[in-house]
All heavy atoms as a GROMACS GRO file, in nm:
protein
  465
    1MET      N    1  -2.962  -1.725  -2.400
    1MET     CA    2  -2.965  -1.711  -2.256
    1MET      C    3  -3.014  -1.571  -2.222
    1MET      O    4  -2.983  -1.475  -2.289
    1MET     CB    5  -2.824  -1.734  -2.199
    1MET     CG    6  -2.824  -1.743  -2.050
    1MET     SD    7  -2.661  -1.769  -1.977
    1MET     CE    8  -2.625  -1.934  -2.029
    2HIS      N    9  -3.087  -1.561  -2.115
    2HIS     CA   10  -3.144  -1.436  -2.072
    2HIS      C   11  -3.033  -1.340  -2.027
    2HIS      O   12  -2.932  -1.380  -1.970
    2HIS     CB   13  -3.241  -1.461  -1.956
    2HIS     CG   14  -3.330  -1.344  -1.928
    2HIS    ND1   15  -3.298  -1.249  -1.836
    2HIS    CD2   16  -3.449  -1.306  -1.981
    2HIS    CE1   17  -3.393  -1.157  -1.832
    2HIS    NE2   18  -3.486  -1.190  -1.920
    3THR      N   19  -3.052  -1.212  -2.054
    3THR     CA   20  -2.950  -1.111  -2.023
    3THR      C   21  -2.918  -1.106  -1.874
    3THR      O   22  -2.801  -1.098  -1.835
    3THR     CB   23  -2.998  -0.972  -2.070
    3THR    OG1   24  -3.033  -0.979  -2.207
    3THR    CG2   25  -2.891  -0.869  -2.050
    4GLN      N   26  -3.020  -1.112  -1.790
    4GLN     CA   27  -2.998  -1.107  -1.645
    4GLN      C   28  -2.918  -1.229  -1.597
    4GLN      O   29  -2.834  -1.218  -1.507
    4GLN     CB   30  -3.132  -1.099  -1.571
    4GLN     CG   31  -3.207  -0.970  -1.593
    4GLN     CD   32  -3.130  -0.850  -1.540
    4GLN    OE1   33  -3.061  -0.858  -1.439
    4GLN    NE2   34  -3.140  -0.738  -1.611
    5THR      N   35  -2.945  -1.344  -1.658
    5THR     CA   36  -2.872  -1.466  -1.622
    5THR      C   37  -2.725  -1.452  -1.661
    5THR      O   38  -2.635  -1.490  -1.586
    5THR     CB   39  -2.934  -1.589  -1.691
    5THR    OG1   40  -3.073  -1.594  -1.659
    5THR    CG2   41  -2.867  -1.716  -1.645
    6GLN      N   42  -2.701  -1.397  -1.778
    6GLN     CA   43  -2.563  -1.376  -1.823
    6GLN      C   44  -2.489  -1.280  -1.729
    6GLN      O   45  -2.374  -1.304  -1.693
    6GLN     CB   46  -2.560  -1.320  -1.965
    6GLN     CG   47  -2.595  -1.422  -2.071
    6GLN     CD   48  -2.595  -1.359  -2.210
    6GLN    OE1   49  -2.622  -1.240  -2.225
    6GLN    NE2   50  -2.565  -1.441  -2.311
    7LEU      N   51  -2.556  -1.173  -1.691
    7LEU     CA   52  -2.495  -1.076  -1.600
    7LEU      C   53  -2.466  -1.139  -1.464
    7LEU      O   54  -2.360  -1.114  -1.404
    7LEU     CB   55  -2.585  -0.954  -1.584
    7LEU     CG   56  -2.594  -0.862  -1.706
    7LEU    CD1   57  -2.698  -0.752  -1.681
    7LEU    CD2   58  -2.460  -0.800  -1.738
    8ALA      N   59  -2.558  -1.220  -1.416
    8ALA     CA   60  -2.539  -1.285  -1.286
    8ALA      C   61  -2.422  -1.382  -1.292
    8ALA      O   62  -2.340  -1.388  -1.200
    8ALA     CB   63  -2.666  -1.359  -1.245
    9ARG      N   64  -2.410  -1.457  -1.401
    9ARG     CA   65  -2.298  -1.550  -1.416
    9ARG      C   66  -2.166  -1.476  -1.425
    9ARG      O   67  -2.066  -1.516  -1.366
    9ARG     CB   68  -2.316  -1.637  -1.540
    9ARG     CG   69  -2.412  -1.750  -1.518
    9ARG     CD   70  -2.405  -1.846  -1.632
    9ARG     NE   71  -2.496  -1.956  -1.607
    9ARG     CZ   72  -2.511  -2.057  -1.687
    9ARG    NH1   73  -2.442  -2.065  -1.798
    9ARG    NH2   74  -2.594  -2.153  -1.656
   10HIS      N   75  -2.167  -1.367  -1.499
   10HIS     CA   76  -2.045  -1.287  -1.512
   10HIS      C   77  -2.003  -1.232  -1.376
   10HIS      O   78  -1.886  -1.237  -1.339
   10HIS     CB   79  -2.068  -1.172  -1.612
   10HIS     CG   80  -1.952  -1.079  -1.624
   10HIS    ND1   81  -1.835  -1.116  -1.685
   10HIS    CD2   82  -1.935  -0.952  -1.581
   10HIS    CE1   83  -1.750  -1.014  -1.680
   10HIS    NE2   84  -1.809  -0.913  -1.617
   11ARG      N   85  -2.097  -1.180  -1.301
   11ARG     CA   86  -2.069  -1.124  -1.169
   11ARG      C   87  -2.020  -1.233  -1.073
   11ARG      O   88  -1.925  -1.212  -0.997
   11ARG     CB   89  -2.195  -1.056  -1.113
   11ARG     CG   90  -2.179  -0.997  -0.977
   11ARG     CD   91  -2.092  -0.873  -0.981
   11ARG     NE   92  -2.084  -0.815  -0.849
   11ARG     CZ   93  -1.978  -0.755  -0.801
   11ARG    NH1   94  -1.871  -0.742  -0.875
   11ARG    NH2   95  -1.977  -0.707  -0.680
   12THR      N   96  -2.082  -1.350  -1.079
   12THR     CA   97  -2.041  -1.461  -0.993
   12THR      C   98  -1.898  -1.504  -1.024
   12THR      O   99  -1.817  -1.524  -0.934
   12THR     CB  100  -2.136  -1.581  -1.013
   12THR    OG1  101  -2.269  -1.540  -0.981
   12THR    CG2  102  -2.097  -1.698  -0.925
   13THR      N  103  -1.867  -1.513  -1.151
   13THR     CA  104  -1.732  -1.550  -1.193
   13THR      C  105  -1.630  -1.447  -1.144
   13THR      O  106  -1.523  -1.481  -1.092
   13THR     CB  107  -1.723  -1.564  -1.346
   13THR    OG1  108  -1.821  -1.658  -1.389
   13THR    CG2  109  -1.586  -1.608  -1.390
   14LYS      N  110  -1.664  -1.321  -1.159
   14LYS     CA  111  -1.575  -1.213  -1.115
   14LYS      C  112  -1.553  -1.218  -0.964
   14LYS      O  113  -1.439  -1.205  -0.916
   14LYS     CB  114  -1.635  -1.078  -1.155
   14LYS     CG  115  -1.546  -0.961  -1.127
   14LYS     CD  116  -1.611  -0.833  -1.178
   14LYS     CE  117  -1.526  -0.712  -1.145
   14LYS     NZ  118  -1.589  -0.588  -1.188
   15LEU      N  119  -1.659  -1.238  -0.887
   15LEU     CA  120  -1.647  -1.246  -0.742
   15LEU      C  121  -1.564  -1.367  -0.698
   15LEU      O  122  -1.483  -1.357  -0.605
   15LEU     CB  123  -1.786  -1.252  -0.677
   15LEU     CG  124  -1.864  -1.121  -0.677
   15LEU    CD1  125  -2.005  -1.144  -0.626
   15LEU    CD2  126  -1.793  -1.017  -0.592
   16ARG      N  127  -1.582  -1.480  -0.766
   16ARG     CA  128  -1.503  -1.598  -0.733
   16ARG      C  129  -1.354  -1.575  -0.760
   16ARG      O  130  -1.270  -1.617  -0.682
   16ARG     CB  131  -1.553  -1.719  -0.810
   16ARG     CG  132  -1.683  -1.773  -0.754
   16ARG     CD  133  -1.727  -1.896  -0.825
   16ARG     NE  134  -1.849  -1.948  -0.764
   16ARG     CZ  135  -1.936  -2.025  -0.823
   16ARG    NH1  136  -1.916  -2.061  -0.949
   16ARG    NH2  137  -2.043  -2.066  -0.761
   17ARG      N  138  -1.324  -1.508  -0.869
   17ARG     CA  139  -1.184  -1.478  -0.900
   17ARG      C  140  -1.124  -1.384  -0.795
   17ARG      O  141  -1.011  -1.402  -0.751
   17ARG     CB  142  -1.173  -1.413  -1.038
   17ARG     CG  143  -1.188  -1.511  -1.150
   17ARG     CD  144  -1.170  -1.443  -1.284
   17ARG     NE  145  -1.200  -1.536  -1.392
   17ARG     CZ  146  -1.235  -1.499  -1.514
   17ARG    NH1  147  -1.245  -1.370  -1.545
   17ARG    NH2  148  -1.260  -1.589  -1.605
   18GLN      N  149  -1.200  -1.285  -0.754
   18GLN     CA  150  -1.152  -1.192  -0.651
   18GLN      C  151  -1.131  -1.264  -0.518
   18GLN      O  152  -1.032  -1.240  -0.448
   18GLN     CB  153  -1.251  -1.077  -0.632
   18GLN     CG  154  -1.253  -0.978  -0.745
   18GLN     CD  155  -1.359  -0.869  -0.725
   18GLN    OE1  156  -1.443  -0.878  -0.637
   18GLN    NE2  157  -1.353  -0.767  -0.809
   19ALA      N  158  -1.222  -1.354  -0.484
   19ALA     CA  159  -1.210  -1.428  -0.359
   19ALA      C  160  -1.087  -1.519  -0.363
   19ALA      O  161  -1.012  -1.529  -0.264
   19ALA     CB  162  -1.335  -1.511  -0.333
   20ARG      N  163  -1.064  -1.584  -0.475
   20ARG     CA  164  -0.947  -1.671  -0.488
   20ARG      C  165  -0.818  -1.589  -0.478
   20ARG      O  166  -0.723  -1.628  -0.409
   20ARG     CB  167  -0.950  -1.744  -0.622
   20ARG     CG  168  -0.837  -1.842  -0.639
   20ARG     CD  169  -0.858  -1.928  -0.763
   20ARG     NE  170  -0.755  -2.028  -0.770
   20ARG     CZ  171  -0.643  -2.015  -0.841
   20ARG    NH1  172  -0.621  -1.905  -0.910
   20ARG    NH2  173  -0.553  -2.111  -0.844
   21ALA      N  174  -0.814  -1.473  -0.543
   21ALA     CA  175  -0.696  -1.388  -0.536
   21ALA      C  176  -0.672  -1.341  -0.392
   21ALA      O  177  -0.558  -1.336  -0.345
   21ALA     CB  178  -0.712  -1.268  -0.628
   22HIS      N  179  -0.779  -1.309  -0.322
   22HIS     CA  180  -0.766  -1.266  -0.183
   22HIS      C  181  -0.714  -1.379  -0.095
   22HIS      O  182  -0.626  -1.357  -0.011
   22HIS     CB  183  -0.901  -1.217  -0.131
   22HIS     CG  184  -0.898  -1.174   0.012
   22HIS    ND1  185  -0.841  -1.056   0.053
   22HIS    CD2  186  -0.941  -1.236   0.124
   22HIS    CE1  187  -0.851  -1.047   0.184
   22HIS    NE2  188  -0.911  -1.155   0.229
   23ARG      N  189  -0.766  -1.499  -0.114
   23ARG     CA  190  -0.719  -1.614  -0.036
   23ARG      C  191  -0.571  -1.640  -0.061
   23ARG      O  192  -0.493  -1.666   0.031
   23ARG     CB  193  -0.801  -1.738  -0.069
   23ARG     CG  194  -0.931  -1.749   0.007
   23ARG     CD  195  -0.991  -1.888  -0.004
   23ARG     NE  196  -1.012  -1.930  -0.141
   23ARG     CZ  197  -1.122  -1.906  -0.213
   23ARG    NH1  198  -1.220  -1.838  -0.159
   23ARG    NH2  199  -1.133  -1.948  -0.336
   24LEU      N  200  -0.530  -1.635  -0.187
   24LEU     CA  201  -0.390  -1.659  -0.221
   24LEU      C  202  -0.300  -1.552  -0.159
   24LEU      O  203  -0.192  -1.582  -0.108
   24LEU     CB  204  -0.371  -1.664  -0.372
   24LEU     CG  205  -0.431  -1.786  -0.442
   24LEU    CD1  206  -0.419  -1.770  -0.594
   24LEU    CD2  207  -0.364  -1.913  -0.397
   25ALA      N  208  -0.344  -1.428  -0.163
   25ALA     CA  209  -0.265  -1.320  -0.103
   25ALA      C  210  -0.257  -1.336   0.048
   25ALA      O  211  -0.153  -1.311   0.109
   25ALA     CB  212  -0.325  -1.185  -0.140
   26ALA      N  213  -0.366  -1.377   0.110
   26ALA     CA  214  -0.368  -1.394   0.255
   26ALA      C  215  -0.277  -1.510   0.297
   26ALA      O  216  -0.211  -1.503   0.401
   26ALA     CB  217  -0.511  -1.419   0.304
   27GLU      N  218  -0.272  -1.615   0.217
   27GLU     CA  219  -0.186  -1.729   0.248
   27GLU      C  220  -0.038  -1.691   0.232
   27GLU      O  221   0.047  -1.745   0.302
   27GLU     CB  222  -0.218  -1.847   0.157
   27GLU     CG  223  -0.351  -1.913   0.188
   27GLU     CD  224  -0.388  -2.019   0.085
   27GLU    OE1  225  -0.308  -2.043  -0.008
   27GLU    OE2  226  -0.496  -2.077   0.099
   28ALA      N  227  -0.008  -1.601   0.142
   28ALA     CA  228   0.131  -1.561   0.117
   28ALA      C  229   0.184  -1.470   0.228
   28ALA      O  230   0.305  -1.464   0.249
   28ALA     CB  231   0.142  -1.491  -0.017
   29ARG      N  232   0.096  -1.401   0.297
   29ARG     CA  233   0.137  -1.311   0.405
   29ARG      C  234   0.182  -1.390   0.527
   29ARG      O  235   0.123  -1.493   0.559
   29ARG     CB  236   0.018  -1.224   0.448
   29ARG     CG  237   0.020  -1.089   0.386
   29ARG     CD  238  -0.090  -1.002   0.445
   29ARG     NE  239  -0.193  -0.988   0.343
   29ARG     CZ  240  -0.321  -1.010   0.360
   29ARG    NH1  241  -0.368  -1.044   0.476
   29ARG    NH2  242  -0.404  -0.995   0.261
   30PRO      N  243   0.284  -1.342   0.596
   30PRO     CA  244   0.323  -1.410   0.721
   30PRO      C  245   0.214  -1.389   0.826
   30PRO      O  246   0.145  -1.287   0.824
   30PRO     CB  247   0.452  -1.340   0.762
   30PRO     CG  248   0.450  -1.209   0.692
   30PRO     CD  249   0.369  -1.228   0.566
   31PRO      N  250   0.199  -1.482   0.916
   31PRO     CA  251   0.094  -1.467   1.018
   31PRO      C  252   0.124  -1.349   1.110
   31PRO      O  253   0.233  -1.336   1.163
   31PRO     CB  254   0.099  -1.600   1.095
   31PRO     CG  255   0.232  -1.657   1.065
   31PRO     CD  256   0.273  -1.605   0.930
   32ARG      N  257   0.027  -1.262   1.125
   32ARG     CA  258   0.045  -1.141   1.206
   32ARG      C  259   0.017  -1.168   1.353
   32ARG      O  260   0.068  -1.098   1.438
   32ARG     CB  261  -0.048  -1.032   1.157
   32ARG     CG  262  -0.010  -0.977   1.022
   32ARG     CD  263  -0.097  -0.863   0.983
   32ARG     NE  264  -0.093  -0.760   1.085
   32ARG     CZ  265  -0.185  -0.668   1.103
   32ARG    NH1  266  -0.288  -0.664   1.023
   32ARG    NH2  267  -0.175  -0.578   1.198
   33GLN      N  268  -0.065  -1.265   1.380
   33GLN     CA  269  -0.107  -1.288   1.518
   33GLN      C  270   0.012  -1.321   1.606
   33GLN      O  271   0.021  -1.276   1.720
   33GLN     CB  272  -0.211  -1.400   1.524
   33GLN     CG  273  -0.277  -1.414   1.658
   33GLN     CD  274  -0.355  -1.290   1.699
   33GLN    OE1  275  -0.410  -1.222   1.615
   33GLN    NE2  276  -0.359  -1.261   1.826
   34GLU      N  277   0.106  -1.401   1.555
   34GLU     CA  278   0.221  -1.439   1.635
   34GLU      C  279   0.304  -1.315   1.670
   34GLU      O  280   0.346  -1.299   1.785
   34GLU     CB  281   0.308  -1.538   1.558
   34GLU     CG  282   0.430  -1.584   1.636
   34GLU     CD  283   0.515  -1.680   1.555
   34GLU    OE1  284   0.460  -1.755   1.475
   34GLU    OE2  285   0.637  -1.676   1.574
   35LEU      N  286   0.327  -1.230   1.574
   35LEU     CA  287   0.403  -1.107   1.598
   35LEU      C  288   0.330  -1.018   1.698
   35LEU      O  289   0.390  -0.963   1.791
   35LEU     CB  290   0.426  -1.032   1.468
   35LEU     CG  291   0.497  -0.898   1.480
   35LEU    CD1  292   0.638  -0.917   1.534
   35LEU    CD2  293   0.501  -0.829   1.345
   36ARG      N  294   0.201  -1.007   1.683
   36ARG     CA  295   0.121  -0.924   1.774
   36ARG      C  296   0.128  -0.977   1.917
   36ARG      O  297   0.142  -0.899   2.012
   36ARG     CB  298  -0.023  -0.920   1.725
   36ARG     CG  299  -0.112  -0.832   1.810
   36ARG     CD  300  -0.250  -0.827   1.755
   36ARG     NE  301  -0.249  -0.748   1.632
   36ARG     CZ  302  -0.354  -0.730   1.556
   36ARG    NH1  303  -0.469  -0.782   1.587
   36ARG    NH2  304  -0.345  -0.658   1.446
   37THR      N  305   0.123  -1.107   1.931
   37THR     CA  306   0.129  -1.168   2.064
   37THR      C  307   0.265  -1.145   2.128
   37THR      O  308   0.274  -1.107   2.245
   37THR     CB  309   0.100  -1.319   2.054
   37THR    OG1  310  -0.029  -1.337   1.997
   37THR    CG2  311   0.104  -1.386   2.190
   38ARG      N  312   0.373  -1.168   2.052
   38ARG     CA  313   0.507  -1.147   2.106
   38ARG      C  314   0.528  -1.002   2.146
   38ARG      O  315   0.585  -0.972   2.252
   38ARG     CB  316   0.613  -1.188   2.003
   38ARG     CG  317   0.627  -1.337   1.990
   38ARG     CD  318   0.747  -1.373   1.909
   38ARG     NE  319   0.763  -1.283   1.796
   38ARG     CZ  320   0.832  -1.311   1.688
   38ARG    NH1  321   0.893  -1.425   1.676
   38ARG    NH2  322   0.841  -1.224   1.588
   39LEU      N  323   0.484  -0.910   2.062
   39LEU     CA  324   0.498  -0.768   2.092
   39LEU      C  325   0.420  -0.732   2.218
   39LEU      O  326   0.468  -0.658   2.304
   39LEU     CB  327   0.451  -0.682   1.975
   39LEU     CG  328   0.456  -0.532   1.995
   39LEU    CD1  329   0.599  -0.486   2.019
   39LEU    CD2  330   0.397  -0.460   1.876
   40GLY      N  331   0.299  -0.784   2.231
   40GLY     CA  332   0.217  -0.756   2.348
   40GLY      C  333   0.283  -0.802   2.476
   40GLY      O  334   0.288  -0.728   2.575
   41TRP      N  335   0.335  -0.926   2.478
   41TRP     CA  336   0.400  -0.976   2.598
   41TRP      C  337   0.528  -0.901   2.628
   41TRP      O  338   0.564  -0.881   2.744
   41TRP     CB  339   0.426  -1.126   2.587
   41TRP     CG  340   0.301  -1.205   2.613
   41TRP    CD1  341   0.232  -1.281   2.525
   41TRP    CD2  342   0.229  -1.212   2.737
   41TRP    NE1  343   0.121  -1.336   2.585
   41TRP    CE2  344   0.118  -1.296   2.715
   41TRP    CE3  345   0.248  -1.157   2.862
   41TRP    CZ2  346   0.026  -1.324   2.815
   41TRP    CZ3  347   0.155  -1.186   2.963
   41TRP    CH2  348   0.046  -1.269   2.939
   42THR      N  349   0.600  -0.859   2.524
   42THR     CA  350   0.721  -0.779   2.545
   42THR      C  351   0.685  -0.647   2.612
   42THR      O  352   0.754  -0.601   2.705
   42THR     CB  353   0.794  -0.754   2.411
   42THR    OG1  354   0.826  -0.880   2.354
   42THR    CG2  355   0.920  -0.673   2.431
   43LEU      N  356   0.578  -0.583   2.567
   43LEU     CA  357   0.535  -0.457   2.628
   43LEU      C  358   0.491  -0.477   2.773
   43LEU      O  359   0.518  -0.393   2.860
   43LEU     CB  360   0.423  -0.394   2.546
   43LEU     CG  361   0.464  -0.339   2.410
   43LEU    CD1  362   0.341  -0.295   2.332
   43LEU    CD2  363   0.562  -0.224   2.426
   44VAL      N  364   0.426  -0.591   2.801
   44VAL     CA  365   0.387  -0.621   2.939
   44VAL      C  366   0.512  -0.636   3.025
   44VAL      O  367   0.520  -0.582   3.136
   44VAL     CB  368   0.301  -0.749   2.944
   44VAL    CG1  369   0.285  -0.799   3.086
   44VAL    CG2  370   0.165  -0.723   2.882
   45GLU      N  371   0.612  -0.708   2.975
   45GLU     CA  372   0.734  -0.728   3.052
   45GLU      C  373   0.806  -0.595   3.078
   45GLU      O  374   0.851  -0.569   3.190
   45GLU     CB  375   0.828  -0.822   2.976
   45GLU     CG  376   0.956  -0.852   3.051
   45GLU     CD  377   1.048  -0.945   2.974
   45GLU    OE1  378   1.012  -0.988   2.864
   45GLU    OE2  379   1.157  -0.971   3.027
   46VAL      N  380   0.814  -0.511   2.977
   46VAL     CA  381   0.878  -0.380   2.995
   46VAL      C  382   0.801  -0.298   3.098
   46VAL      O  383   0.860  -0.234   3.186
   46VAL     CB  384   0.887  -0.305   2.860
   46VAL    CG1  385   0.927  -0.160   2.880
   46VAL    CG2  386   0.986  -0.374   2.768
   47GLY      N  387   0.671  -0.299   3.091
   47GLY     CA  388   0.589  -0.225   3.187
   47GLY      C  389   0.609  -0.275   3.330
   47GLY      O  390   0.619  -0.196   3.424
   48LEU      N  391   0.618  -0.408   3.345
   48LEU     CA  392   0.639  -0.463   3.479
   48LEU      C  393   0.777  -0.426   3.533
   48LEU      O  394   0.793  -0.396   3.651
   48LEU     CB  395   0.623  -0.615   3.477
   48LEU     CG  396   0.480  -0.665   3.459
   48LEU    CD1  397   0.478  -0.815   3.441
   48LEU    CD2  398   0.393  -0.623   3.576
   49ARG      N  399   0.874  -0.424   3.446
   49ARG     CA  400   1.009  -0.385   3.490
   49ARG      C  401   1.012  -0.238   3.531
   49ARG      O  402   1.081  -0.201   3.626
   49ARG     CB  403   1.111  -0.412   3.381
   49ARG     CG  404   1.140  -0.559   3.364
   49ARG     CD  405   1.241  -0.583   3.257
   49ARG     NE  406   1.252  -0.726   3.233
   49ARG     CZ  407   1.365  -0.787   3.205
   49ARG    NH1  408   1.476  -0.719   3.197
   49ARG    NH2  409   1.366  -0.915   3.183
   50LEU      N  410   0.942  -0.155   3.459
   50LEU     CA  411   0.937  -0.013   3.493
   50LEU      C  412   0.861   0.010   3.624
   50LEU      O  413   0.895   0.101   3.701
   50LEU     CB  414   0.873   0.067   3.380
   50LEU     CG  415   0.955   0.081   3.252
   50LEU    CD1  416   0.871   0.146   3.143
   50LEU    CD2  417   1.082   0.162   3.278
   51ALA      N  418   0.762  -0.070   3.650
   51ALA     CA  419   0.679  -0.053   3.770
   51ALA      C  420   0.743  -0.114   3.894
   51ALA      O  421   0.710  -0.075   4.006
   51ALA     CB  422   0.541  -0.114   3.747
   52ALA      N  423   0.834  -0.209   3.876
   52ALA     CA  424   0.897  -0.275   3.990
   52ALA      C  425   0.995  -0.179   4.059
   52ALA      O  426   1.063  -0.101   3.993
   52ALA     CB  427   0.970  -0.401   3.945
   53PRO      N  428   1.001  -0.188   4.190
   53PRO     CA  429   1.098  -0.101   4.260
   53PRO      C  430   1.241  -0.145   4.228
   53PRO      O  431   1.268  -0.261   4.204
   53PRO     CB  432   1.064  -0.123   4.407
   53PRO     CG  433   0.991  -0.251   4.413
   53PRO     CD  434   0.924  -0.270   4.280
   54ALA      N  435   1.331  -0.048   4.232
   54ALA     CA  436   1.472  -0.078   4.206
   54ALA      C  437   1.528  -0.160   4.320
   54ALA      O  438   1.492  -0.139   4.437
   54ALA     CB  439   1.549   0.052   4.190
   55PRO      N  440   1.615  -0.255   4.289
   55PRO     CA  441   1.673  -0.336   4.396
   55PRO      C  442   1.762  -0.252   4.488
   55PRO      O  443   1.829  -0.159   4.443
   55PRO     CB  444   1.755  -0.442   4.323
   55PRO     CG  445   1.776  -0.389   4.184
   55PRO     CD  446   1.663  -0.293   4.158
   56ALA      N  447   1.757  -0.282   4.615
   56ALA     CA  448   1.836  -0.207   4.714
   56ALA      C  449   1.983  -0.247   4.702
   56ALA      O  450   2.014  -0.365   4.696
   56ALA     CB  451   1.785  -0.234   4.854
   57THR      N  452   2.069  -0.148   4.701
   57THR     CA  453   2.213  -0.176   4.694
   57THR      C  454   2.275  -0.148   4.831
   57THR      O  455   2.252  -0.042   4.890
   57THR     CB  456   2.281  -0.090   4.587
   57THR    OG1  457   2.251   0.047   4.612
   57THR    CG2  458   2.233  -0.126   4.450
   58PRO      N  459   2.355  -0.241   4.882
   58PRO     CA  460   2.415  -0.220   5.015
   58PRO      C  461   2.528  -0.122   5.016
   58PRO      O  462   2.590  -0.078   4.935
   58PRO     CB  463   2.464  -0.357   5.057
   58PRO     CG  464   2.451  -0.446   4.941
   58PRO     CD  465   2.376  -0.373   4.834
   0.00000   0.00000   0.00000
């Protein structure tokens, strides 16, 4: 087999292994988007409470 072909196959195999490892690691991580969304809405709520005028006390 030609040397360049062997190198290309070796590189392809290495890249596929890295991609598989990355996919497995990404699947094992908890989803960040949900946390980011909850945190964002919490910050919006806190900001609205701070911006709202205080209720009048009789």
